[in-house]
Steps between C-alpha positions, in 0.01 A plus 500: 500500500870559472506266194225696333686829556818353364313370199363847437850658528641231270222566243580872488885477482610537146196677387495859381277773647272550201217720630361677801132564569306639790155472662471796738790456761586145394799485261546208273842404359477260205791259424523317167223475247173292478135572418195464722151477368225648717153351545380757234753363245734801526866398455734681719884525471623427841816381671579127534546594864354795673594674828206693644613753770263667741758663734782747467759413229783679332710424187857615510677535171874480451508876425360577845156589373227349716135437406275470814162373588385844626551656159151358415370813677694733274359599161702386192683756302309637203584737220292824525259580759396205710144377505296668773366168614734240627432164661801307640295181477493504121779277367761697298413828675785506770865586499588134592287363209683729257855423653443131503374492137813699400718251689356194347490651146862630524650191654366167351782307672378546867542135579454368858828347622401417863248562765556528877254503786548802726399601854125493575384321190691737264653398164799619308520424121825546322511573129779431251570870433537576874144620571353393829129474596433509867165394634468651848183396699423734790395299816318812637267493191376145458309425181329177376813422296825689471623325192418196289686316226259310265537318171293575193582178338227295650719301738334651810829624655414768754672622818462820696571676824267671742535598875428124569812395315561335163222285357 
């Protein structure tokens, strides 16, 4: 399994963070560019490699600003009066969605320089501009999978971590 994890790390190093997406509490960080065609024929612009995170995470920028996972529960900033109905589960509706979109759009050179494993299945990704993404699984809140790297290029590369370890 260590070889697969290292292969995933090696596949991400040198790729830029090109997009972020979210499905409820699972945050996806897309690295590089490729296209994926769904069974219905829809062509999606996705990352060559994607990191799906289903645990606490934070992105620390060189300026000291931090974007955190719990910001999905905060409504995004809007001009004028906010809509009376708000659903945090809707992609694009949260403060973290808004801040991550701005980060990716404003900094096209967020290139991964290195990745380190941290305590209790955590990860630390270092970017060329000094930004750091920390993935921080909480052992008191086990989930089916804390994080997963997967390739969208059809090579089948996939590795993830759960309370059972890395698989």
